DOFIGU-379720 format. One record per residue (C-alpha): residue number from 1; residue in three letters; x negated, y, z. Coordinates in steps of 0.05 Angstrom, whole numbers, m for minus. Each point is the difference from the previous one (the first is absolute). Layout:
N
nr  rest  xx  yy  zz
NUM  ALA  X  Y  Z
...
This chain:
733
nr  rest  xx  yy  zz
1  MET  m1279  1576  3374
2  LYS  m53  m18  m53
3  ILE  m73  m15  m10
4  ILE  m52  9  m56
5  LYS  m27  m69  m19
6  ARG  m74  5  m20
7  SER  22  m13  m74
8  GLY  33  65  5
9  SER  66  m30  1
10  GLU  60  13  51
11  MET  26  m46  50
12  VAL  45  m5  60
13  PHE  m32  13  71
14  ASP  3  m74  31
15  ILE  m26  m2  73
16  THR  m5  m70  m3
17  LYS  m58  m2  m45
18  ILE  m40  47  48
19  THR  18  m54  58
20  ALA  m25  m57  m35
21  ALA  m68  36  m20
22  ILE  m11  17  77
23  GLU  19  m69  25
24  LYS  m50  m29  m52
25  ALA  m52  37  29
26  ASN  17  m13  66
27  LYS  m3  m75  m9
28  GLU  m74  14  m23
29  VAL  m23  11  73
30  PRO  m1  m41  61
31  GLU  71  0  38
32  SER  m26  33  56
33  GLU  m16  59  m43
34  ARG  67  4  m37
35  LEU  51  51  m2
36  THR  73  m24  29
37  ARG  60  m6  m42
38  GLU  21  63  28
39  GLN  m61  32  m18
40  VAL  8  m23  m70
41  LEU  67  25  m10
42  SER  m11  67  40
43  ILE  m59  17  m46
44  SER  48  m20  m74
45  SER  52  50  35
46  ASN  m54  54  8
47  VAL  m23  m3  m66
48  GLU  70  m1  m31
49  LYS  19  68  35
50  LYS  m63  24  m17
51  CYS  13  m10  m74
52  SER  70  19  3
53  ALA  m28  72  35
54  LEU  m43  14  m67
55  GLY  67  13  m39
56  ARG  m22  m33  m60
57  ALA  m27  m67  m24
58  ALA  m60  m22  37
59  SER  m55  m40  m40
60  VAL  m24  m68  25
61  GLU  m69  23  20
62  GLU  29  53  43
63  ILE  40  m55  34
64  GLN  m57  m38  12
65  ASP  m33  61  30
66  MET  54  9  46
67  VAL  2  m78  20
68  GLU  m76  6  14
69  ASN  9  54  38
70  GLN  56  m26  42
71  ILE  m35  m65  14
72  MET  m62  46  29
73  SER  51  34  44
74  THR  15  m59  39
75  GLU  m81  m15  11
76  ASN  3  m70  m30
77  TYR  m65  11  m44
78  SER  0  m71  m15
79  VAL  62  m4  m36
80  ALA  m17  71  m32
81  ARG  m65  m33  m28
82  LYS  35  m59  m32
83  TYR  56  47  m34
84  ILE  m54  48  m28
85  THR  m44  m63  m28
86  TYR  57  m27  m27
87  ARG  21  72  m36
88  TYR  m74  8  m21
89  THR  m7  m72  m33
90  ARG  63  10  m36
91  ALA  m21  67  m25
92  LEU  m62  m33  m29
93  VAL  44  m53  m42
94  ARG  37  63  m27
95  LYS  m59  34  m16
96  SER  m17  m59  m50
97  ASN  45  24  m48
98  SER  25  70  23
99  THR  51  16  m57
100  ASP  39  m61  m15
101  LYS  57  15  47
102  GLN  1  71  m21
103  ILE  m1  m11  m71
104  LEU  53  m57  15
105  SER  49  47  34
106  LEU  m4  53  m55
107  LEU  17  m47  m52
108  GLU  65  m22  47
109  CYS  18  72  13
110  GLU  m12  m16  71
111  ASN  m54  47  22
112  GLU  35  53  30
113  GLU  m63  41  14
114  VAL  m8  1  m72
115  LYS  68  19  m15
116  GLN  m4  63  44
117  GLU  m70  22  m20
118  ASN  13  42  m67
119  SER  65  39  m2
120  ASN  m4  1  m79
121  LYS  m21  m72  m11
122  ASN  56  m58  3
123  PRO  m34  m64  15
124  THR  46  m39  m26
125  VAL  m20  8  m68
126  ASN  m52  m42  m35
127  SER  m53  56  m23
128  VAL  5  33  71
129  GLN  m9  m72  32
130  ARG  m61  m6  m51
131  ASP  m34  59  27
132  TYR  9  m19  73
133  MET  m27  m64  m13
134  ALA  m60  23  m30
135  GLY  m2  59  60
136  GLU  m1  m54  51
137  VAL  m59  m33  m39
138  SER  m38  66  m2
139  LYS  22  5  74
140  ASP  m31  m63  23
141  ILE  m68  17  m52
142  THR  m4  69  35
143  LYS  5  m31  75
144  ARG  m45  m48  m9
145  PHE  m54  20  m49
146  LEU  5  67  m23
147  LEU  5  43  68
148  PRO  m39  m14  71
149  GLU  42  m26  52
150  ASP  m2  58  47
151  ILE  36  36  m58
152  VAL  46  m51  m8
153  LYS  13  m11  73
154  ALA  12  85  6
155  HIS  48  m12  m63
156  GLU  34  m61  36
157  GLU  11  38  66
158  GLY  16  68  m30
159  VAL  m43  34  23
160  ILE  m19  26  m71
161  HIS  43  m24  m65
162  PHE  m50  m23  m66
163  HIS  62  21  m48
164  ASP  18  m42  m62
165  ALA  m49  m64  24
166  ASP  46  m37  m49
167  TYR  m33  31  m59
168  PHE  m74  9  32
169  ALA  m29  m64  m37
170  GLN  11  33  m66
171  HIS  m41  65  m13
172  MET  60  45  m7
173  HIS  6  71  28
174  ASN  66  27  31
175  CYS  27  64  m32
176  CYS  m14  49  m55
177  LEU  29  66  m40
178  VAL  4  m33  m71
179  ASN  m32  51  m55
180  LEU  59  m14  m42
181  GLU  m20  59  m44
182  ASP  m62  m30  m22
183  MET  33  m69  m13
184  LEU  56  39  m45
185  GLN  m39  51  m36
186  ASN  m64  m41  m14
187  GLY  31  m70  m8
188  THR  m3  m62  44
189  VAL  m1  m78  2
190  ILE  56  m43  26
191  SER  m13  m73  0
192  GLU  m48  4  m54
193  THR  41  43  m46
194  MET  m19  71  m16
195  ILE  49  51  10
196  GLU  m10  61  m30
197  LYS  22  74  8
198  PRO  79  0  2
199  ARG  41  39  m46
200  SER  60  18  35
201  PHE  16  10  67
202  SER  42  m67  15
203  THR  m56  m39  m22
204  ALA  m43  32  41
205  CYS  50  m17  58
206  ASN  m3  m71  m21
207  ILE  m75  m2  6
208  ALA  m1  31  65
209  THR  45  m59  31
210  GLN  m43  m49  m37
211  ILE  m65  33  29
212  ILE  34  6  74
213  ALA  13  m78  m9
214  GLN  m65  m17  m18
215  VAL  m34  45  58
216  ALA  50  m29  49
217  SER  m26  m69  m14
218  SER  m71  22  4
219  GLN  m5  24  74
220  TYR  37  m2  68
221  GLY  21  69  12
222  GLY  42  55  m26
223  GLN  m11  41  m64
224  SER  21  71  m19
225  ILE  10  35  m67
226  SER  16  64  m18
227  LEU  66  29  m44
228  SER  m55  53  m29
229  HIS  m35  m57  m36
230  LEU  61  m14  m37
231  ALA  23  66  m12
232  PRO  m40  18  m66
233  PHE  36  m55  m37
234  VAL  69  31  3
235  GLU  m35  49  m53
236  VAL  m22  m60  m36
237  SER  73  m21  m10
238  ARG  22  76  m9
239  LYS  m37  4  m58
240  LYS  17  m67  m31
241  PHE  69  19  16
242  ARG  2  72  m35
243  LYS  m33  m41  m57
244  ALA  52  m53  m11
245  VAL  59  52  11
246  LYS  m28  41  m49
247  GLU  m9  m53  m54
248  GLU  72  m23  21
249  PHE  32  67  m14
250  GLU  m38  4  m65
251  ALA  19  m69  m19
252  ALA  75  19  11
253  GLY  m13  56  m39
254  ILE  26  49  62
255  GLU  m32  68  3
256  THR  m27  6  73
257  THR  m37  61  41
258  GLU  m62  m19  41
259  GLU  42  19  67
260  GLN  50  m58  m29
261  ILE  m47  m49  m7
262  ASN  m36  11  64
263  ALA  64  m3  43
264  VAL  16  m67  m35
265  ALA  m70  m29  13
266  GLU  7  23  71
267  ASN  56  m36  10
268  ARG  m34  m65  m22
269  VAL  m56  21  42
270  LYS  43  3  61
271  GLU  32  m69  m16
272  GLU  m76  m31  m14
273  VAL  m19  27  73
274  ASN  63  m31  34
275  ARG  m13  m66  m34
276  GLY  m80  8  17
277  ILE  17  14  73
278  GLN  49  m56  9
279  MET  m44  m42  m33
280  ILE  m61  11  57
281  GLN  52  m1  53
282  TYR  29  m78  m22
283  GLN  m64  m24  m17
284  VAL  m29  16  61
285  ILE  58  m25  41
286  THR  7  m69  m42
287  LEU  m76  m15  m17
288  MET  m34  m54  42
289  THR  m70  m2  16
290  THR  m43  m61  14
291  ASN  7  20  69
292  GLY  73  m13  m1
293  GLN  30  71  0
294  ALA  16  60  m35
295  PRO  m61  44  m6
296  PHE  m13  43  57
297  VAL  m5  66  m38
298  THR  5  77  16
299  VAL  25  49  m52
300  PHE  m30  71  12
301  MET  36  56  m18
302  TYR  m41  66  m7
303  LEU  18  60  m53
304  ASP  m67  35  14
305  GLU  m35  m60  m12
306  VAL  7  21  m78
307  PRO  m10  71  m31
308  GLU  62  55  m8
309  GLY  34  m7  m57
310  GLN  35  m55  m41
311  THR  m37  m61  34
312  ARG  24  28  70
313  ASP  72  11  m24
314  ASP  m2  m71  m30
315  LEU  m23  m27  68
316  ALA  48  37  39
317  MET  52  m38  m50
318  LEU  m27  m69  12
319  ILE  m6  18  74
320  LYS  74  22  7
321  GLU  22  m62  m44
322  MET  m41  m46  43
323  LEU  41  29  65
324  LEU  71  m4  m30
325  GLN  m15  m72  m23
326  ARG  m22  m10  75
327  ILE  60  28  29
328  LYS  43  m50  m47
329  GLY  m36  m57  25
330  VAL  m5  m69  m17
331  LYS  59  m48  m10
332  ASN  m11  m64  47
333  GLU  30  m69  m16
334  LYS  69  21  6
335  GLY  m6  57  m39
336  VAL  m4  49  55
337  TYR  m54  58  m8
338  ILE  m48  m1  59
339  THR  m59  31  23
340  PRO  m68  m36  m29
341  ALA  m63  m7  36
342  PHE  m44  21  m61
343  PRO  m25  44  m26
344  LYS  m16  45  61
345  LEU  5  65  m20
346  ILE  m46  66  24
347  TYR  20  66  m22
348  VAL  m45  57  14
349  LEU  33  70  31
350  GLU  m38  56  m31
351  GLU  5  78  m9
352  ASP  52  m7  m61
353  ASN  46  m48  26
354  ILE  7  7  68
355  LYS  44  62  11
356  GLU  66  17  m39
357  GLY  m14  42  m53
358  THR  m61  m30  m21
359  LYS  m12  m37  m65
360  TYR  11  m68  18
361  TRP  47  6  59
362  ASP  55  m36  m39
363  ILE  m49  m63  4
364  THR  m16  9  72
365  LYS  78  m2  2
366  VAL  4  m69  m29
367  ALA  m59  m28  47
368  ALA  44  22  59
369  GLU  64  m35  m25
370  CYS  m46  m63  m21
371  THR  m31  m4  72
372  ALA  68  7  29
373  LYS  30  m53  m38
374  ARG  m62  m56  m15
375  MET  m50  24  53
376  VAL  m52  26  m47
377  PRO  m44  36  m23
378  ASP  m48  16  51
379  TYR  m32  67  10
380  ILE  m68  28  m8
381  SER  m14  72  7
382  GLU  m49  33  m45
383  LYS  m12  55  51
384  VAL  m24  m44  50
385  MET  m33  m48  m37
386  LYS  m38  46  m26
387  GLU  m21  23  62
388  LEU  m19  m64  20
389  LYS  m32  m29  m63
390  GLY  m46  60  m21
391  GLY  47  29  m41
392  ASP  20  m63  m44
393  VAL  73  m36  0
394  TYR  8  m70  m23
395  THR  40  m63  15
396  CYS  m10  m55  50
397  MET  m16  m70  m8
398  GLY  58  m44  5
399  CYS  47  20  63
400  ARG  m54  47  38
401  SER  m73  m13  m16
402  PHE  m36  64  m19
403  LEU  m64  4  m41
404  THR  m53  45  35
405  PRO  m14  62  m45
406  ASP  m43  m4  m54
407  ARG  m74  5  19
408  PHE  m40  m37  m52
409  THR  21  54  m56
410  ASP  m28  59  39
411  ALA  m62  m41  18
412  GLY  m10  m10  m73
413  VAL  18  m77  m2
414  SER  37  7  m61
415  ASN  41  m55  m41
416  ILE  m24  m59  38
417  ALA  62  m34  m29
418  ASN  m5  14  m68
419  ALA  66  29  m9
420  LEU  23  31  m66
421  ASN  37  48  27
422  TYR  m56  30  45
423  LYS  m4  82  8
424  GLU  m70  18  18
425  GLY  3  38  68
426  LYS  74  m12  17
427  HIS  20  m42  62
428  LYS  19  m72  m18
429  TYR  57  m42  36
430  TYR  30  m42  m55
431  GLY  m33  m63  m5
432  ARG  m30  2  73
433  PHE  18  m58  50
434  ASN  m1  m22  76
435  GLN  m44  m60  17
436  GLY  39  m27  63
437  VAL  26  13  69
438  VAL  m20  m24  70
439  THR  44  28  55
440  ILE  m10  15  74
441  ASN  49  m14  46
442  LEU  m3  62  51
443  VAL  41  m28  45
444  ASP  m38  m62  15
445  ILE  m63  43  16
446  ALA  46  44  52
447  CYS  25  m67  34
448  SER  m71  m34  3
449  SER  m24  64  36
450  GLY  48  m1  57
451  GLY  9  78  m2
452  ASP  m71  8  12
453  ILE  m21  60  m47
454  GLU  m79  m18  m7
455  LYS  23  m74  m11
456  PHE  48  21  m51
457  TRP  m52  38  m41
458  GLU  m49  m57  11
459  ILE  42  m53  m26
460  PHE  24  53  m54
461  ASP  m78  6  m26
462  GLU  m4  m79  6
463  ARG  62  m9  m50
464  MET  m22  52  m42
465  ARG  m73  m34  m19
466  LEU  48  m70  m12
467  CYS  45  39  m49
468  LYS  m68  19  m34
469  ARG  m21  m60  m1
470  ALA  71  m32  m31
471  LEU  0  57  m50
472  MET  m67  m13  m28
473  PHE  30  m70  m4
474  ARG  53  29  m50
475  HIS  m49  43  m41
476  ASN  m53  m62  m1
477  ARG  53  m43  m29
478  LEU  6  48  m58
479  LEU  m68  7  m12
480  GLY  m27  m27  m60
481  THR  68  m11  m25
482  PRO  5  m8  m82
483  SER  41  39  m40
484  ASP  24  m63  m39
485  VAL  45  m16  69
486  ALA  50  53  m18
487  PRO  m14  25  m74
488  ILE  66  46  1
489  LEU  m24  34  65
490  TRP  m82  2  m15
491  GLN  m5  m5  m74
492  TYR  61  39  m34
493  GLY  14  57  38
494  ALA  39  m6  57
495  LEU  m53  11  50
496  ALA  m63  m2  m42
497  ARG  m31  m18  m75
498  LEU  m55  m43  23
499  LYS  m37  m50  m46
500  LYS  18  m73  6
501  GLY  m46  m36  55
502  GLU  m18  74  37
503  THR  14  m2  66
504  ILE  47  48  36
505  ASP  m57  14  55
506  LYS  m7  82  m21
507  LEU  75  13  7
508  LEU  m8  m21  71
509  TYR  m46  57  21
510  SER  m5  70  2
511  GLY  78  12  11
512  TYR  26  m26  m64
513  SER  42  m53  46
514  THR  17  9  69
515  ILE  m9  m57  61
516  SER  58  9  49
517  LEU  m5  m1  80
518  GLY  75  m6  21
519  TYR  28  11  67
520  ALA  59  m19  42
521  GLY  33  17  58
522  LEU  m14  71  18
523  CYS  56  13  33
524  GLU  m1  m61  47
525  CYS  m73  5  11
526  THR  11  71  29
527  LYS  51  m19  42
528  TYR  m39  m53  36
529  MET  m60  44  11
530  THR  38  65  21
531  GLY  68  m25  16
532  LYS  34  50  m36
533  SER  24  3  m83
534  HIS  m56  30  m52
535  THR  54  49  m11
536  ASP  m8  25  80
537  PRO  m48  64  m10
538  SER  m38  m30  59
539  ALA  m12  m62  m35
540  THR  m4  22  m77
541  PRO  m81  21  10
542  PHE  m14  m73  16
543  ALA  32  m26  m65
544  LEU  m35  48  m43
545  GLU  m61  m18  35
546  VAL  15  m77  m20
547  MET  10  26  m66
548  GLN  m59  39  m14
549  LYS  m52  m48  35
550  LEU  36  m47  m61
551  ASN  m21  51  m44
552  ASP  m70  13  23
553  TYR  m15  m73  m7
554  CYS  21  1  m67
555  ALA  m38  56  m24
556  MET  m62  m34  31
557  TRP  13  m65  m36
558  LYS  6  46  m55
559  LYS  m66  29  m3
560  GLU  m30  m59  27
561  LYS  24  m45  m61
562  ASP  16  50  m59
563  ILE  73  m33  3
564  ASP  60  43  14
565  PHE  28  m31  68
566  SER  69  34  6
567  LEU  47  3  59
568  TYR  63  m36  m18
569  GLY  69  5  39
570  THR  18  m71  m13
571  PRO  68  m25  m22
572  LEU  10  m49  43
573  GLU  56  m54  m21
574  SER  m6  m71  22
575  THR  m63  24  38
576  THR  39  45  53
577  TYR  36  m67  21
578  LYS  m68  m31  7
579  PHE  m33  49  34
580  ALA  54  7  51
581  LYS  3  m79  12
582  CYS  m78  4  15
583  LEU  6  50  43
584  GLN  58  m31  42
585  LYS  m45  m53  m1
586  ARG  m59  22  31
587  PHE  31  56  43
588  GLY  72  m14  11
589  LYS  54  46  m5
590  ILE  m22  69  19
591  GLU  60  47  0
592  GLY  m6  59  m57
593  VAL  m59  m40  m24
594  THR  7  m78  m20
595  ASP  78  m4  17
596  ARG  16  m4  m64
597  ASN  m3  m49  m59
598  TYR  m41  54  m45
599  ILE  m50  59  12
600  THR  5  66  m35
601  ASN  m26  9  m70
602  SER  m62  43  m2
603  TYR  12  71  40
604  HIS  77  m5  m3
605  VAL  45  29  55
606  HIS  28  m63  26
607  VAL  62  m16  m37
608  THR  42  4  71
609  GLU  m23  69  12
610  GLU  50  57  1
611  ILE  m33  53  m42
612  ASP  34  45  m58
613  ALA  m26  m13  m71
614  PHE  m39  69  m7
615  LYS  m42  m1  67
616  LYS  m9  m76  m19
617  LEU  m34  22  m68
618  LYS  m35  53  34
619  PHE  m27  m43  51
620  GLU  m20  m54  m48
621  SER  m37  52  m41
622  GLN  m65  3  42
623  PHE  m6  m64  m2
624  GLN  12  m11  m76
625  ALA  m54  48  m11
626  LEU  m43  m49  42
627  SER  18  m64  m39
628  PRO  m31  22  m71
629  GLY  m2  m65  m31
630  GLY  75  m13  5
631  ALA  58  18  48
632  ILE  79  19  m15
633  SER  45  31  56
634  TYR  78  m10  m10
635  VAL  61  24  36
636  GLU  59  m45  9
637  VAL  71  29  m23
638  PRO  68  m23  m6
639  ASP  42  4  m67
640  MET  m23  59  m38
641  THR  44  m11  m69
642  ASN  47  57  26
643  ASN  m56  50  42
644  VAL  m50  5  m63
645  GLU  m16  64  22
646  GLY  m24  m25  67
647  VAL  m46  m45  m36
648  ILE  m29  60  m38
649  ALA  m19  35  67
650  VAL  m40  m62  23
651  MET  m36  7  m73
652  GLN  m14  67  3
653  TYR  m30  m9  75
654  ILE  m43  m55  m29
655  TYR  m26  45  m51
656  ASP  m22  49  58
657  ASN  m28  m43  46
658  ILE  m16  m64  m16
659  MET  m36  m37  m54
660  TYR  41  m68  m12
661  ALA  72  m14  25
662  GLU  66  m34  m15
663  LEU  67  m6  25
664  ASN  27  m77  20
665  THR  73  m1  m18
666  LYS  37  m64  m3
667  SER  34  m38  m61
668  ASP  30  m70  12
669  TYR  62  m39  m34
670  CYS  36  m68  21
671  GLN  13  m43  m56
672  VAL  50  m29  32
673  CYS  53  56  21
674  GLY  m35  55  m44
675  TYR  m17  41  65
676  ASP  m57  59  m16
677  GLY  m6  25  66
678  GLN  m62  m16  43
679  ILE  m10  m76  9
680  GLN  m11  m10  80
681  ILE  m48  m38  38
682  ILE  25  m45  56
683  LYS  m30  m53  46
684  GLU  24  m75  8
685  ASP  m36  m49  36
686  GLY  m58  43  16
687  LYS  m6  16  m72
688  LEU  14  63  m41
689  LYS  41  m13  m61
690  TRP  31  51  m53
691  GLU  80  5  m6
692  CYS  47  38  m32
693  PRO  47  41  53
694  ASN  55  m9  m50
695  CYS  8  m73  m18
696  GLY  m46  m34  54
697  ASN  m45  m31  m61
698  ARG  m72  m19  28
699  ASP  m24  m41  m67
700  GLN  m58  45  m22
701  ASP  7  m24  m68
702  LYS  67  28  m11
703  MET  m27  72  21
704  ASN  m43  57  m25
705  VAL  m38  42  57
706  ALA  m47  46  m19
707  ARG  m53  27  55
708  ARG  m55  41  0
709  THR  m52  m35  50
710  CYS  m71  17  m28
711  GLY  7  53  m46
712  TYR  32  m43  m48
713  ILE  69  m21  m5
714  GLY  7  m77  22
715  THR  64  m39  m29
716  GLN  m26  m72  27
717  PHE  16  6  67
718  TRP  m48  3  56
719  ASN  m39  m37  56
720  GLN  33  3  70
721  GLY  m45  56  21
722  ARG  15  49  m54
723  THR  75  m21  6
724  GLN  m4  25  73
725  GLU  m35  63  m22
726  ILE  54  18  m54
727  GLN  49  m14  49
728  GLU  m28  45  57
729  ARG  m14  62  m49
730  VAL  38  64  25
731  MET  23  56  m52
732  HIS  m45  61  m5
733  LEU  55  43  m32
């Protein structure tokens, strides 16, 4: 059995240390008030049993809480007071420099919590360690200076989650839609170097990857680009090749027709498209940003984003090539093709690609093959999105965060970002961004109410006021930010073209950017309050009412502040474990509510609940409509490489029924024996571990495991809570 020290490092549970601590407090009181030796040993034994029953590594703080409770249960309050006083005194000493041990454990690669915090960061790499070190300092400054005590306390107790506190000290925003079109068509500046409009498709791809890296280093969340912004450069290369081919034939004295010249040129175009798309894929995977990971980038593939004709046909060619190369995968260090985490791909299902016989049906079939093999793309229904987003179709930022429909254009706010590609009267999405997220733990509200519905809504209202204050701290941290802090974003077109020294303030209002109220655990919240799953028809109305109330608060705050607060289905990664541990500490283990080491993401059906793929998507669609700031639904499926027809059936159902969804498959490889089936999760010494079922390999450095956990694919493994969630998933197809 293991425990997690305050530094984050892991060590073997040692009962003698508990006994020694109790005896130290025991000696501080008069002999007549002391615990007996048998009582001391009994307390230690009970604490050991409680730690073992957790099914995970307990933290030192949790163990000390257990010791306190056990001493109190003996009614020996003198010893309990001495133990509490000693603990408090040691806490004051530690606070004098709260980051030293955390940073040292990072440098020595001993911090187990950090190792499992981000499934796409390798904490043994220097650049990642540097980012985490800066993050520890930022979190310390945030807790001690930048946020009030009640918000810090609520965050630490898992009542809310103040996201990305490790970046809050800096004036940084969350995620964005990059205005790649403006930067490519009208030029940009990268590292004080002028970049002019590219004269070929391959150059445009190269510049795009440099922009991606720069943007990723200037914000902490995900970014999205559209292939439609690269499509016009195919024609630039085509004209260039036609001219070159004609000159080559003339120089060789060969008579040719225009058709022959065009045919040769088109072959060269296809070769360049192949190289350009390959460049994007490999550059995104191999680039290392200043936060120590590959850029978290989404590539949007929407045919109707460009006019019909040659440009749309060229976009179709780019989409197909992107999918074909993704099917192939990338080679790991052993030279075996595996599934990469990024770029994330989103393919829009629309009238002319969703059914057999439509113009772009062949691309949809390739998309289905890609999903079966490599877990991407994810799918947006043009039909449903237009219904939910006022007739507009656009990509999410990163894994699921959606902008609110453009209201500033309709209000006549016009081109406040000074974009050079702005079209008067046309709704704008590229160049917009999200300010940040604060997530409410719905399960905690339910458990705090004791099941009393009136008390539930009282606590709900109180927590909403807390969330609003926390969100306003995020907003106010960005107020006054000069454009100079990130020139690529604010001065050179990614988000705006502001003047040097100009603040970004006007971009924080009128709906140009959003700020997100996240939520988690609707499933468990409903279970506690109604005794039933939110899929039960008698419990669903309560779950929908909670969602509506969350939306009502966002609408009220938006009207009051002219800031687009938006409800966001939080993609919990490490926080799912944090929330679960906090709930168990406060309320114990409640069956079906707090008895696991994770809580359910957003509105999702619990991963253990038996439900078929189509019913799940249909059920969740009503909640997705109430999560306008971001949401994604998924279905868990087996190996579909030999059942592409099944993938297509799900895709067609998505088109008719839900805005944004994905299929979760598995894509693993054991480097020891070459096994390419599903790597399994086993339990040993109270800890979940990954094991190759073929050779028994448990060395995570010698296996490639890809799992979708939060809307995006993770490849660096997960904490114990998320690992349990992955282990317990049932198939929906």
